[in-house]
ChimeraX commands (.cxc) that place a marker at each C-alpha (Angstrom):
marker #1 position -1.39,19.34,-5.16 radius 0.5
marker #1 position 2.32,18.38,-5.91 radius 0.5
marker #1 position 4.96,18.61,-8.40 radius 0.5
marker #1 position 4.82,17.00,-11.60 radius 0.5
marker #1 position 5.36,13.33,-11.28 radius 0.5
marker #1 position 7.28,11.27,-13.33 radius 0.5
marker #1 position 8.51,7.38,-13.67 radius 0.5
marker #1 position 9.64,6.74,-11.15 radius 0.5
marker #1 position 9.26,4.69,-7.45 radius 0.5
marker #1 position 11.16,8.25,-5.74 radius 0.5
marker #1 position 8.22,10.41,-7.50 radius 0.5
marker #1 position 5.46,8.38,-5.35 radius 0.5
marker #1 position 7.02,8.36,-2.46 radius 0.5
marker #1 position 7.33,12.39,-2.52 radius 0.5
marker #1 position 3.82,12.87,-2.94 radius 0.5
marker #1 position 2.57,9.93,-0.56 radius 0.5
marker #1 position 4.59,12.44,1.92 radius 0.5
marker #1 position 3.47,15.66,0.72 radius 0.5
marker #1 position -0.37,14.70,0.97 radius 0.5
marker #1 position -0.34,13.75,4.73 radius 0.5
marker #1 position -1.48,17.41,6.01 radius 0.5
marker #1 position -4.55,17.41,3.62 radius 0.5
marker #1 position -6.10,14.10,3.50 radius 0.5
marker #1 position -8.90,15.30,6.27 radius 0.5
marker #1 position -10.00,18.11,3.97 radius 0.5
marker #1 position -10.80,15.56,1.01 radius 0.5
marker #1 position -14.63,15.20,0.58 radius 0.5
marker #1 position -17.08,15.31,-2.54 radius 0.5
marker #1 position -15.85,18.04,-4.89 radius 0.5
marker #1 position -13.29,18.61,-2.84 radius 0.5
marker #1 position -10.41,16.32,-4.15 radius 0.5
marker #1 position -6.56,16.01,-3.68 radius 0.5
marker #1 position -5.46,15.78,-7.10 radius 0.5
marker #1 position -1.71,13.60,-6.88 radius 0.5
marker #1 position -1.09,14.06,-10.76 radius 0.5
marker #1 position -1.63,11.70,-13.20 radius 0.5
marker #1 position -0.89,7.63,-13.03 radius 0.5
marker #1 position 2.73,6.46,-14.34 radius 0.5
marker #1 position 1.22,2.30,-14.16 radius 0.5
marker #1 position 2.01,0.81,-17.37 radius 0.5
marker #1 position 5.25,2.84,-18.13 radius 0.5
marker #1 position 8.58,1.12,-17.94 radius 0.5
marker #1 position 10.56,3.33,-14.34 radius 0.5
marker #1 position 8.59,0.78,-11.51 radius 0.5
marker #1 position 8.42,-2.21,-10.99 radius 0.5
marker #1 position 5.01,-3.75,-11.23 radius 0.5
marker #1 position 4.47,-4.41,-7.84 radius 0.5
marker #1 position 5.70,-0.68,-7.24 radius 0.5
marker #1 position 2.78,0.43,-9.79 radius 0.5
marker #1 position 0.12,-1.40,-7.97 radius 0.5
marker #1 position 1.27,0.46,-4.55 radius 0.5
marker #1 position 0.80,3.70,-6.89 radius 0.5
marker #1 position -2.49,2.54,-8.17 radius 0.5
marker #1 position -3.86,1.26,-4.80 radius 0.5
marker #1 position -2.36,4.53,-2.67 radius 0.5
marker #1 position -3.95,7.04,-5.81 radius 0.5
marker #1 position -7.63,5.51,-6.01 radius 0.5
marker #1 position -7.95,5.17,-1.56 radius 0.5
marker #1 position -6.60,8.96,-1.23 radius 0.5
marker #1 position -9.29,9.78,-3.87 radius 0.5
marker #1 position -7.06,11.24,-6.15 radius 0.5
marker #1 position -8.60,11.71,-10.23 radius 0.5
marker #1 position -7.31,8.79,-11.68 radius 0.5
marker #1 position -5.80,9.88,-14.85 radius 0.5
marker #1 position -4.15,7.19,-17.19 radius 0.5
marker #1 position -0.16,8.21,-18.07 radius 0.5
marker #1 position 0.45,5.85,-20.82 radius 0.5
marker #1 position 0.27,4.62,-24.19 radius 0.5
marker #1 position -3.08,2.17,-24.57 radius 0.5
marker #1 position -1.95,0.57,-27.49 radius 0.5
marker #1 position 1.19,-0.48,-26.08 radius 0.5
marker #1 position 0.34,-1.18,-22.29 radius 0.5
marker #1 position 1.08,-4.55,-21.46 radius 0.5
marker #1 position -1.58,-7.17,-19.84 radius 0.5
marker #1 position -0.34,-6.79,-15.80 radius 0.5
marker #1 position -0.37,-3.01,-15.82 radius 0.5
marker #1 position -3.90,-3.48,-17.57 radius 0.5
marker #1 position -5.30,-5.48,-14.70 radius 0.5
marker #1 position -4.10,-3.11,-12.52 radius 0.5
marker #1 position -5.74,-0.12,-14.19 radius 0.5
marker #1 position -8.73,-2.21,-14.41 radius 0.5
marker #1 position -9.44,-3.53,-10.68 radius 0.5
marker #1 position -12.70,-3.19,-10.18 radius 0.5
marker #1 position -12.34,-2.87,-6.02 radius 0.5
marker #1 position -9.71,-0.47,-6.29 radius 0.5
marker #1 position -12.09,1.58,-9.05 radius 0.5
marker #1 position -14.78,1.00,-6.27 radius 0.5
marker #1 position -13.13,2.41,-3.35 radius 0.5
marker #1 position -11.88,5.69,-5.71 radius 0.5
marker #1 position -15.43,6.06,-6.49 radius 0.5
marker #1 position -17.42,5.62,-3.11 radius 0.5
marker #1 position -19.70,8.02,-2.46 radius 0.5
marker #1 position -18.19,9.30,0.79 radius 0.5
marker #1 position -15.35,11.04,-0.59 radius 0.5
marker #1 position -13.16,10.31,2.51 radius 0.5
marker #1 position -9.35,9.76,1.50 radius 0.5
marker #1 position -7.05,7.53,3.66 radius 0.5
marker #1 position -5.18,9.20,5.93 radius 0.5
marker #1 position -1.76,8.14,7.43 radius 0.5
marker #1 position -2.37,6.28,10.86 radius 0.5
marker #1 position 1.46,5.47,11.49 radius 0.5
marker #1 position 4.56,5.07,10.13 radius 0.5
marker #1 position 7.54,2.93,11.27 radius 0.5
marker #1 position 11.05,5.34,9.55 radius 0.5
marker #1 position 12.28,2.85,6.89 radius 0.5
marker #1 position 10.10,-0.25,7.66 radius 0.5
marker #1 position 6.34,0.27,6.32 radius 0.5
marker #1 position 3.29,2.89,6.49 radius 0.5
marker #1 position 0.00,1.94,7.31 radius 0.5
marker #1 position -3.03,4.30,6.09 radius 0.5
marker #1 position -6.71,3.80,6.23 radius 0.5
marker #1 position -10.06,5.37,6.13 radius 0.5
marker #1 position -13.84,4.58,5.53 radius 0.5
marker #1 position -16.05,4.02,3.05 radius 0.5
marker #1 position -19.82,4.81,2.45 radius 0.5
marker #1 position -21.01,1.11,4.23 radius 0.5
marker #1 position -18.89,1.54,6.59 radius 0.5
marker #1 position -16.03,-0.43,6.15 radius 0.5
marker #1 position -12.77,0.44,5.88 radius 0.5
marker #1 position -10.13,0.28,3.45 radius 0.5
marker #1 position -6.43,-0.38,4.33 radius 0.5
marker #1 position -3.21,0.61,1.89 radius 0.5
marker #1 position 0.08,-0.54,4.32 radius 0.5
marker #1 position 3.30,0.49,2.38 radius 0.5
marker #1 position 6.05,-1.95,1.85 radius 0.5
marker #1 position 9.41,0.78,1.96 radius 0.5
marker #1 position 12.24,-1.81,1.85 radius 0.5
marker #1 position 14.11,-2.39,-0.89 radius 0.5
marker #1 position 13.07,-6.39,-0.81 radius 0.5
marker #1 position 10.75,-8.72,-0.64 radius 0.5
marker #1 position 9.68,-9.86,3.10 radius 0.5
marker #1 position 6.98,-11.24,5.49 radius 0.5
marker #1 position 5.00,-8.18,6.52 radius 0.5
marker #1 position 2.59,-7.71,9.35 radius 0.5
marker #1 position 0.37,-5.24,9.80 radius 0.5
marker #1 position -1.35,-4.38,13.29 radius 0.5
marker #1 position -4.58,-3.95,13.69 radius 0.5
marker #1 position -3.81,-1.51,16.71 radius 0.5
marker #1 position -2.31,0.85,14.44 radius 0.5
marker #1 position -5.82,1.67,12.87 radius 0.5
marker #1 position -7.48,1.49,16.13 radius 0.5
marker #1 position -9.29,-2.10,15.57 radius 0.5
marker #1 position -8.48,-5.38,17.16 radius 0.5
marker #1 position -10.62,-7.78,14.93 radius 0.5
marker #1 position -12.20,-7.08,11.43 radius 0.5
marker #1 position -13.19,-9.27,8.43 radius 0.5
marker #1 position -10.99,-8.82,5.54 radius 0.5
marker #1 position -10.94,-8.94,1.72 radius 0.5
marker #1 position -8.22,-8.32,-0.47 radius 0.5
marker #1 position -8.91,-6.01,-2.75 radius 0.5
marker #1 position -6.07,-6.83,-5.43 radius 0.5
marker #1 position -8.04,-10.55,-6.02 radius 0.5
marker #1 position -11.64,-10.21,-4.32 radius 0.5
marker #1 position -10.33,-13.33,-2.29 radius 0.5
marker #1 position -11.80,-13.07,1.76 radius 0.5
marker #1 position -8.94,-13.22,4.58 radius 0.5
marker #1 position -11.37,-14.46,7.06 radius 0.5
marker #1 position -11.28,-12.94,10.31 radius 0.5
marker #1 position -8.25,-11.18,11.26 radius 0.5
marker #1 position -7.83,-11.27,15.12 radius 0.5
marker #1 position -4.51,-8.85,16.15 radius 0.5
marker #1 position -2.58,-8.99,13.00 radius 0.5
marker #1 position -2.31,-9.94,9.50 radius 0.5
marker #1 position 0.91,-11.35,7.84 radius 0.5
marker #1 position 1.34,-11.85,4.22 radius 0.5
marker #1 position 4.47,-12.19,2.51 radius 0.5
marker #1 position 5.39,-8.60,-0.21 radius 0.5
marker #1 position 7.61,-7.93,-2.76 radius 0.5
marker #1 position 9.92,-4.54,-2.02 radius 0.5
marker #1 position 7.71,-1.63,-1.90 radius 0.5
marker #1 position 5.18,-3.58,-2.32 radius 0.5
marker #1 position 1.70,-2.93,-0.26 radius 0.5
marker #1 position -1.09,-4.18,1.44 radius 0.5
marker #1 position -4.48,-3.30,-0.46 radius 0.5
marker #1 position -7.67,-4.58,2.34 radius 0.5
marker #1 position -11.13,-3.91,2.97 radius 0.5
marker #1 position -12.17,-4.45,6.71 radius 0.5
marker #1 position -15.83,-4.71,7.32 radius 0.5
marker #1 position -17.59,-5.80,11.43 radius 0.5
marker #1 position -14.40,-3.58,12.49 radius 0.5
marker #1 position -13.73,-4.15,16.32 radius 0.5
marker #1 position -12.40,-0.94,17.70 radius 0.5
marker #1 position -10.50,-0.15,20.56 radius 0.5
marker #1 position -10.57,2.89,22.65 radius 0.5
marker #1 position -7.84,5.81,21.78 radius 0.5
marker #1 position -5.25,5.94,23.28 radius 0.5
marker #1 position -4.80,9.08,25.61 radius 0.5
marker #1 position -0.82,11.05,26.45 radius 0.5
marker #1 position -0.09,12.71,28.88 radius 0.5
marker #1 position 1.61,16.48,26.94 radius 0.5
marker #1 position 5.03,17.63,27.56 radius 0.5
marker #1 position 5.77,21.12,25.75 radius 0.5
marker #1 position 9.06,21.53,24.01 radius 0.5
marker #1 position 9.54,25.26,25.15 radius 0.5
marker #1 position 9.20,24.24,28.42 radius 0.5
marker #1 position 11.73,25.75,31.03 radius 0.5
marker #1 position 12.51,22.48,32.45 radius 0.5
marker #1 position 13.88,21.28,28.80 radius 0.5
marker #1 position 17.32,21.61,28.21 radius 0.5
marker #1 position 17.60,23.23,24.63 radius 0.5
marker #1 position 21.46,23.47,23.45 radius 0.5
marker #1 position 23.81,23.23,20.51 radius 0.5
marker #1 position 21.47,26.52,18.27 radius 0.5
marker #1 position 17.98,25.02,19.26 radius 0.5
marker #1 position 15.54,28.08,20.53 radius 0.5
marker #1 position 12.31,28.94,20.88 radius 0.5
marker #1 position 10.11,30.49,18.32 radius 0.5
marker #1 position 6.36,31.81,19.19 radius 0.5
marker #1 position 3.95,30.77,16.55 radius 0.5
marker #1 position 0.89,32.12,17.93 radius 0.5
marker #1 position -0.45,33.07,21.23 radius 0.5
marker #1 position -1.47,29.56,21.97 radius 0.5
marker #1 position 1.54,27.72,20.90 radius 0.5
marker #1 position 5.77,28.14,20.96 radius 0.5
marker #1 position 7.71,25.80,19.69 radius 0.5
marker #1 position 11.58,24.51,19.55 radius 0.5
marker #1 position 13.21,25.17,16.34 radius 0.5
marker #1 position 17.28,24.86,14.88 radius 0.5
marker #1 position 17.63,21.24,15.99 radius 0.5
marker #1 position 19.93,18.88,14.17 radius 0.5
marker #1 position 21.91,20.32,11.67 radius 0.5
marker #1 position 24.99,19.32,13.78 radius 0.5
marker #1 position 24.64,20.17,17.74 radius 0.5
marker #1 position 21.47,21.73,17.82 radius 0.5
marker #1 position 19.37,19.49,20.48 radius 0.5
marker #1 position 16.51,19.58,22.05 radius 0.5
marker #1 position 15.85,17.44,25.37 radius 0.5
marker #1 position 12.71,16.86,27.47 radius 0.5
marker #1 position 13.11,16.02,31.43 radius 0.5
marker #1 position 11.00,15.24,33.91 radius 0.5
marker #1 position 8.67,12.55,32.20 radius 0.5
marker #1 position 6.48,10.04,33.38 radius 0.5
marker #1 position 7.56,6.69,32.45 radius 0.5
marker #1 position 4.27,5.29,34.05 radius 0.5
marker #1 position 5.46,1.56,34.78 radius 0.5
marker #1 position 8.40,1.77,32.07 radius 0.5
marker #1 position 8.97,0.16,29.06 radius 0.5
marker #1 position 8.15,0.72,26.07 radius 0.5
marker #1 position 5.48,3.68,25.36 radius 0.5
marker #1 position 3.88,4.96,22.82 radius 0.5
marker #1 position 4.62,8.77,21.93 radius 0.5
marker #1 position 2.46,11.22,19.84 radius 0.5
marker #1 position 4.52,14.52,18.35 radius 0.5
marker #1 position 3.19,17.53,17.54 radius 0.5
marker #1 position 5.26,19.43,15.01 radius 0.5
marker #1 position 5.73,21.54,12.25 radius 0.5
marker #1 position 7.57,21.12,8.82 radius 0.5
marker #1 position 7.19,22.85,5.84 radius 0.5
marker #1 position 10.22,21.83,4.35 radius 0.5
marker #1 position 8.47,21.85,0.74 radius 0.5
marker #1 position 10.19,20.26,-2.14 radius 0.5
marker #1 position 9.83,19.84,-5.64 radius 0.5
marker #1 position 12.75,17.63,-6.63 radius 0.5
marker #1 position 13.02,13.92,-5.04 radius 0.5
marker #1 position 15.70,13.96,-2.27 radius 0.5
marker #1 position 16.76,11.27,0.22 radius 0.5
marker #1 position 13.50,12.66,2.60 radius 0.5
marker #1 position 11.69,14.11,0.56 radius 0.5
marker #1 position 8.54,16.41,2.19 radius 0.5
marker #1 position 9.74,15.26,4.80 radius 0.5
marker #1 position 12.32,15.82,7.82 radius 0.5
marker #1 position 14.42,12.87,9.73 radius 0.5
marker #1 position 14.69,12.66,13.66 radius 0.5
marker #1 position 16.55,10.77,15.79 radius 0.5
marker #1 position 14.81,10.21,19.05 radius 0.5
marker #1 position 16.30,8.43,22.51 radius 0.5
marker #1 position 15.08,7.63,25.73 radius 0.5
marker #1 position 16.91,8.18,28.82 radius 0.5
marker #1 position 20.20,8.63,26.54 radius 0.5
marker #1 position 19.81,4.99,25.12 radius 0.5
marker #1 position 20.17,4.17,21.40 radius 0.5
marker #1 position 18.61,6.89,19.12 radius 0.5
marker #1 position 15.53,5.61,17.05 radius 0.5
marker #1 position 15.03,7.22,14.08 radius 0.5
marker #1 position 12.28,9.00,12.93 radius 0.5
marker #1 position 10.44,10.56,9.43 radius 0.5
marker #1 position 8.34,13.33,9.91 radius 0.5
marker #1 position 6.28,14.08,6.79 radius 0.5
marker #1 position 5.23,17.91,5.97 radius 0.5
marker #1 position 2.67,19.97,8.01 radius 0.5
marker #1 position 1.89,21.99,5.38 radius 0.5
marker #1 position 3.30,24.90,2.79 radius 0.5
marker #1 position 4.03,27.58,5.96 radius 0.5
marker #1 position 5.74,27.39,9.29 radius 0.5
marker #1 position 3.06,28.29,11.39 radius 0.5
marker #1 position 0.70,24.64,10.74 radius 0.5
marker #1 position 0.79,22.33,13.48 radius 0.5
marker #1 position 0.89,18.54,12.22 radius 0.5
marker #1 position -1.01,16.67,15.83 radius 0.5
marker #1 position -0.59,13.27,16.51 radius 0.5
marker #1 position 2.56,11.46,14.65 radius 0.5
marker #1 position 2.40,7.97,17.20 radius 0.5
marker #1 position 5.87,6.18,17.53 radius 0.5
marker #1 position 6.74,3.38,20.15 radius 0.5
marker #1 position 9.58,4.41,21.90 radius 0.5
marker #1 position 11.41,1.98,24.37 radius 0.5
marker #1 position 13.80,2.23,27.19 radius 0.5
marker #1 position 11.36,4.42,29.94 radius 0.5
marker #1 position 11.97,3.78,33.71 radius 0.5
marker #1 position 9.07,3.92,36.49 radius 0.5
marker #1 position 8.50,7.26,37.92 radius 0.5
marker #1 position 9.20,10.96,36.59 radius 0.5
marker #1 position 12.88,11.60,35.79 radius 0.5
marker #1 position 12.79,10.40,32.23 radius 0.5
marker #1 position 14.49,12.16,28.92 radius 0.5
marker #1 position 13.85,12.44,25.56 radius 0.5
marker #1 position 16.54,13.79,23.74 radius 0.5
marker #1 position 15.79,14.83,19.24 radius 0.5
marker #1 position 18.79,15.70,17.28 radius 0.5
marker #1 position 20.45,15.27,14.29 radius 0.5
marker #1 position 23.95,15.18,13.27 radius 0.5
marker #1 position 23.63,16.00,9.19 radius 0.5
marker #1 position 20.66,17.81,9.11 radius 0.5
marker #1 position 17.58,19.87,10.34 radius 0.5
marker #1 position 14.67,18.04,12.45 radius 0.5
marker #1 position 11.22,19.88,11.88 radius 0.5
marker #1 position 10.04,22.05,15.09 radius 0.5
marker #1 position 8.40,20.96,17.47 radius 0.5
marker #1 position 5.55,22.01,19.97 radius 0.5
marker #1 position 4.69,19.28,22.05 radius 0.5
marker #1 position 5.26,15.45,23.30 radius 0.5
marker #1 position 2.73,13.21,24.52 radius 0.5
marker #1 position 3.42,10.18,26.25 radius 0.5
marker #1 position 0.08,7.46,26.14 radius 0.5
marker #1 position -1.27,6.92,30.09 radius 0.5
marker link #1:1,2 radius 0.2
marker link #1:2,3 radius 0.2
marker link #1:3,4 radius 0.2
marker link #1:4,5 radius 0.2
marker link #1:5,6 radius 0.2
marker link #1:6,7 radius 0.2
marker link #1:7,8 radius 0.2
marker link #1:8,9 radius 0.2
marker link #1:9,10 radius 0.2
marker link #1:10,11 radius 0.2
marker link #1:11,12 radius 0.2
marker link #1:12,13 radius 0.2
marker link #1:13,14 radius 0.2
marker link #1:14,15 radius 0.2
marker link #1:15,16 radius 0.2
marker link #1:16,17 radius 0.2
marker link #1:17,18 radius 0.2
marker link #1:18,19 radius 0.2
marker link #1:19,20 radius 0.2
marker link #1:20,21 radius 0.2
marker link #1:21,22 radius 0.2
marker link #1:22,23 radius 0.2
marker link #1:23,24 radius 0.2
marker link #1:24,25 radius 0.2
marker link #1:25,26 radius 0.2
marker link #1:26,27 radius 0.2
marker link #1:27,28 radius 0.2
marker link #1:28,29 radius 0.2
marker link #1:29,30 radius 0.2
marker link #1:30,31 radius 0.2
marker link #1:31,32 radius 0.2
marker link #1:32,33 radius 0.2
marker link #1:33,34 radius 0.2
marker link #1:34,35 radius 0.2
marker link #1:35,36 radius 0.2
marker link #1:36,37 radius 0.2
marker link #1:37,38 radius 0.2
marker link #1:38,39 radius 0.2
marker link #1:39,40 radius 0.2
marker link #1:40,41 radius 0.2
marker link #1:41,42 radius 0.2
marker link #1:42,43 radius 0.2
marker link #1:43,44 radius 0.2
marker link #1:44,45 radius 0.2
marker link #1:45,46 radius 0.2
marker link #1:46,47 radius 0.2
marker link #1:47,48 radius 0.2
marker link #1:48,49 radius 0.2
marker link #1:49,50 radius 0.2
marker link #1:50,51 radius 0.2
marker link #1:51,52 radius 0.2
marker link #1:52,53 radius 0.2
marker link #1:53,54 radius 0.2
marker link #1:54,55 radius 0.2
marker link #1:55,56 radius 0.2
marker link #1:56,57 radius 0.2
marker link #1:57,58 radius 0.2
marker link #1:58,59 radius 0.2
marker link #1:59,60 radius 0.2
marker link #1:60,61 radius 0.2
marker link #1:61,62 radius 0.2
marker link #1:62,63 radius 0.2
marker link #1:63,64 radius 0.2
marker link #1:64,65 radius 0.2
marker link #1:65,66 radius 0.2
marker link #1:66,67 radius 0.2
marker link #1:67,68 radius 0.2
marker link #1:68,69 radius 0.2
marker link #1:69,70 radius 0.2
marker link #1:70,71 radius 0.2
marker link #1:71,72 radius 0.2
marker link #1:72,73 radius 0.2
marker link #1:73,74 radius 0.2
marker link #1:74,75 radius 0.2
marker link #1:75,76 radius 0.2
marker link #1:76,77 radius 0.2
marker link #1:77,78 radius 0.2
marker link #1:78,79 radius 0.2
marker link #1:79,80 radius 0.2
marker link #1:80,81 radius 0.2
marker link #1:81,82 radius 0.2
marker link #1:82,83 radius 0.2
marker link #1:83,84 radius 0.2
marker link #1:84,85 radius 0.2
marker link #1:85,86 radius 0.2
marker link #1:86,87 radius 0.2
marker link #1:87,88 radius 0.2
marker link #1:88,89 radius 0.2
marker link #1:89,90 radius 0.2
marker link #1:90,91 radius 0.2
marker link #1:91,92 radius 0.2
marker link #1:92,93 radius 0.2
marker link #1:93,94 radius 0.2
marker link #1:94,95 radius 0.2
marker link #1:95,96 radius 0.2
marker link #1:96,97 radius 0.2
marker link #1:97,98 radius 0.2
marker link #1:98,99 radius 0.2
marker link #1:99,100 radius 0.2
marker link #1:100,101 radius 0.2
marker link #1:101,102 radius 0.2
marker link #1:102,103 radius 0.2
marker link #1:103,104 radius 0.2
marker link #1:104,105 radius 0.2
marker link #1:105,106 radius 0.2
marker link #1:106,107 radius 0.2
marker link #1:107,108 radius 0.2
marker link #1:108,109 radius 0.2
marker link #1:109,110 radius 0.2
marker link #1:110,111 radius 0.2
marker link #1:111,112 radius 0.2
marker link #1:112,113 radius 0.2
marker link #1:113,114 radius 0.2
marker link #1:114,115 radius 0.2
marker link #1:115,116 radius 0.2
marker link #1:116,117 radius 0.2
marker link #1:117,118 radius 0.2
marker link #1:118,119 radius 0.2
marker link #1:119,120 radius 0.2
marker link #1:120,121 radius 0.2
marker link #1:121,122 radius 0.2
marker link #1:122,123 radius 0.2
marker link #1:123,124 radius 0.2
marker link #1:124,125 radius 0.2
marker link #1:125,126 radius 0.2
marker link #1:126,127 radius 0.2
marker link #1:127,128 radius 0.2
marker link #1:128,129 radius 0.2
marker link #1:129,130 radius 0.2
marker link #1:130,131 radius 0.2
marker link #1:131,132 radius 0.2
marker link #1:132,133 radius 0.2
marker link #1:133,134 radius 0.2
marker link #1:134,135 radius 0.2
marker link #1:135,136 radius 0.2
marker link #1:136,137 radius 0.2
marker link #1:137,138 radius 0.2
marker link #1:138,139 radius 0.2
marker link #1:139,140 radius 0.2
marker link #1:140,141 radius 0.2
marker link #1:141,142 radius 0.2
marker link #1:142,143 radius 0.2
marker link #1:143,144 radius 0.2
marker link #1:144,145 radius 0.2
marker link #1:145,146 radius 0.2
marker link #1:146,147 radius 0.2
marker link #1:147,148 radius 0.2
marker link #1:148,149 radius 0.2
marker link #1:149,150 radius 0.2
marker link #1:150,151 radius 0.2
marker link #1:151,152 radius 0.2
marker link #1:152,153 radius 0.2
marker link #1:153,154 radius 0.2
marker link #1:154,155 radius 0.2
marker link #1:155,156 radius 0.2
marker link #1:156,157 radius 0.2
marker link #1:157,158 radius 0.2
marker link #1:158,159 radius 0.2
marker link #1:159,160 radius 0.2
marker link #1:160,161 radius 0.2
marker link #1:161,162 radius 0.2
marker link #1:162,163 radius 0.2
marker link #1:163,164 radius 0.2
marker link #1:164,165 radius 0.2
marker link #1:165,166 radius 0.2
marker link #1:166,167 radius 0.2
marker link #1:167,168 radius 0.2
marker link #1:168,169 radius 0.2
marker link #1:169,170 radius 0.2
marker link #1:170,171 radius 0.2
marker link #1:171,172 radius 0.2
marker link #1:172,173 radius 0.2
marker link #1:173,174 radius 0.2
marker link #1:174,175 radius 0.2
marker link #1:175,176 radius 0.2
marker link #1:176,177 radius 0.2
marker link #1:177,178 radius 0.2
marker link #1:178,179 radius 0.2
marker link #1:179,180 radius 0.2
marker link #1:180,181 radius 0.2
marker link #1:181,182 radius 0.2
marker link #1:182,183 radius 0.2
marker link #1:183,184 radius 0.2
marker link #1:184,185 radius 0.2
marker link #1:185,186 radius 0.2
marker link #1:186,187 radius 0.2
marker link #1:187,188 radius 0.2
marker link #1:188,189 radius 0.2
marker link #1:189,190 radius 0.2
marker link #1:190,191 radius 0.2
marker link #1:191,192 radius 0.2
marker link #1:192,193 radius 0.2
marker link #1:193,194 radius 0.2
marker link #1:194,195 radius 0.2
marker link #1:195,196 radius 0.2
marker link #1:196,197 radius 0.2
marker link #1:197,198 radius 0.2
marker link #1:198,199 radius 0.2
marker link #1:199,200 radius 0.2
marker link #1:200,201 radius 0.2
marker link #1:201,202 radius 0.2
marker link #1:202,203 radius 0.2
marker link #1:203,204 radius 0.2
marker link #1:204,205 radius 0.2
marker link #1:205,206 radius 0.2
marker link #1:206,207 radius 0.2
marker link #1:207,208 radius 0.2
marker link #1:208,209 radius 0.2
marker link #1:209,210 radius 0.2
marker link #1:210,211 radius 0.2
marker link #1:211,212 radius 0.2
marker link #1:212,213 radius 0.2
marker link #1:213,214 radius 0.2
marker link #1:214,215 radius 0.2
marker link #1:215,216 radius 0.2
marker link #1:216,217 radius 0.2
marker link #1:217,218 radius 0.2
marker link #1:218,219 radius 0.2
marker link #1:219,220 radius 0.2
marker link #1:220,221 radius 0.2
marker link #1:221,222 radius 0.2
marker link #1:222,223 radius 0.2
marker link #1:223,224 radius 0.2
marker link #1:224,225 radius 0.2
marker link #1:225,226 radius 0.2
marker link #1:226,227 radius 0.2
marker link #1:227,228 radius 0.2
marker link #1:228,229 radius 0.2
marker link #1:229,230 radius 0.2
marker link #1:230,231 radius 0.2
marker link #1:231,232 radius 0.2
marker link #1:232,233 radius 0.2
marker link #1:233,234 radius 0.2
marker link #1:234,235 radius 0.2
marker link #1:235,236 radius 0.2
marker link #1:236,237 radius 0.2
marker link #1:237,238 radius 0.2
marker link #1:238,239 radius 0.2
marker link #1:239,240 radius 0.2
marker link #1:240,241 radius 0.2
marker link #1:241,242 radius 0.2
marker link #1:242,243 radius 0.2
marker link #1:243,244 radius 0.2
marker link #1:244,245 radius 0.2
marker link #1:245,246 radius 0.2
marker link #1:246,247 radius 0.2
marker link #1:247,248 radius 0.2
marker link #1:248,249 radius 0.2
marker link #1:249,250 radius 0.2
marker link #1:250,251 radius 0.2
marker link #1:251,252 radius 0.2
marker link #1:252,253 radius 0.2
marker link #1:253,254 radius 0.2
marker link #1:254,255 radius 0.2
marker link #1:255,256 radius 0.2
marker link #1:256,257 radius 0.2
marker link #1:257,258 radius 0.2
marker link #1:258,259 radius 0.2
marker link #1:259,260 radius 0.2
marker link #1:260,261 radius 0.2
marker link #1:261,262 radius 0.2
marker link #1:262,263 radius 0.2
marker link #1:263,264 radius 0.2
marker link #1:264,265 radius 0.2
marker link #1:265,266 radius 0.2
marker link #1:266,267 radius 0.2
marker link #1:267,268 radius 0.2
marker link #1:268,269 radius 0.2
marker link #1:269,270 radius 0.2
marker link #1:270,271 radius 0.2
marker link #1:271,272 radius 0.2
marker link #1:272,273 radius 0.2
marker link #1:273,274 radius 0.2
marker link #1:274,275 radius 0.2
marker link #1:275,276 radius 0.2
marker link #1:276,277 radius 0.2
marker link #1:277,278 radius 0.2
marker link #1:278,279 radius 0.2
marker link #1:279,280 radius 0.2
marker link #1:280,281 radius 0.2
marker link #1:281,282 radius 0.2
marker link #1:282,283 radius 0.2
marker link #1:283,284 radius 0.2
marker link #1:284,285 radius 0.2
marker link #1:285,286 radius 0.2
marker link #1:286,287 radius 0.2
marker link #1:287,288 radius 0.2
marker link #1:288,289 radius 0.2
marker link #1:289,290 radius 0.2
marker link #1:290,291 radius 0.2
marker link #1:291,292 radius 0.2
marker link #1:292,293 radius 0.2
marker link #1:293,294 radius 0.2
marker link #1:294,295 radius 0.2
marker link #1:295,296 radius 0.2
marker link #1:296,297 radius 0.2
marker link #1:297,298 radius 0.2
marker link #1:298,299 radius 0.2
marker link #1:299,300 radius 0.2
marker link #1:300,301 radius 0.2
marker link #1:301,302 radius 0.2
marker link #1:302,303 radius 0.2
marker link #1:303,304 radius 0.2
marker link #1:304,305 radius 0.2
marker link #1:305,306 radius 0.2
marker link #1:306,307 radius 0.2
marker link #1:307,308 radius 0.2
marker link #1:308,309 radius 0.2
marker link #1:309,310 radius 0.2
marker link #1:310,311 radius 0.2
marker link #1:311,312 radius 0.2
marker link #1:312,313 radius 0.2
marker link #1:313,314 radius 0.2
marker link #1:314,315 radius 0.2
marker link #1:315,316 radius 0.2
marker link #1:316,317 radius 0.2
marker link #1:317,318 radius 0.2
marker link #1:318,319 radius 0.2
marker link #1:319,320 radius 0.2
marker link #1:320,321 radius 0.2
marker link #1:321,322 radius 0.2
marker link #1:322,323 radius 0.2
marker link #1:323,324 radius 0.2
marker link #1:324,325 radius 0.2
view
């Protein structure tokens, strides 16, 4: 499902972005091949190799060894032989993890179901340095769960609300959660990008996708701006916002945002937040729904605005935004 991988972290990032829109189609006899493993080669740190392997395993990709076993290091061999992640990969349910939340430049939260009713979670540290990282269970629709570290097999006990641990640069958590207590999924009030009440400027314009969807494109690349007007901010403060968009800017090479597009989003003219939107598919008529971002700066009442632009490149095309009720 991707261009050839090579030995380097940027290749892993490119393929992670590329698999986002197809994880829901993965099932027995329909597995996404993310390309061979680079575990054991010299282009990534051991922690990057662990993230690479854990993600490939949880996405149910075929795990094809791409190094010389005669000279593989002890640490790299231990990655390939991890029994718990191999069991996740071979789980009979055959469901891939899916992207739940992306915090641009910070972390990704991915999760998916297993045949015994448990949930596998992969949390990726996008930063270039080691740090303390927190995983909020609400990002996967949970309030508490019993957790096992899939790398060590150690029980982490019952997690309530969140889990925090030290993590290496480009490292990850690989967790198996059981006895998961779920929370109600948020509901949203939606605002269409092409509504006449919005403001399009700098070349941004509408495009009819089909009989039910009209999007706004040519946003960014300098002056192109999409401004949603008359948004109900409820009680104000920070709100969960869901974006439905189209991004078919597929690439076979590594860039600063491989298989994704950046947008800068501000509420009521406040400080813009960078959002990285992965591709939605291979053509410009495939919609990705429910990309969630927390945005602050909302005021009470129905006169709020959300402005989207990018001074140096195009953003995705937008269908609508949803504001959590």
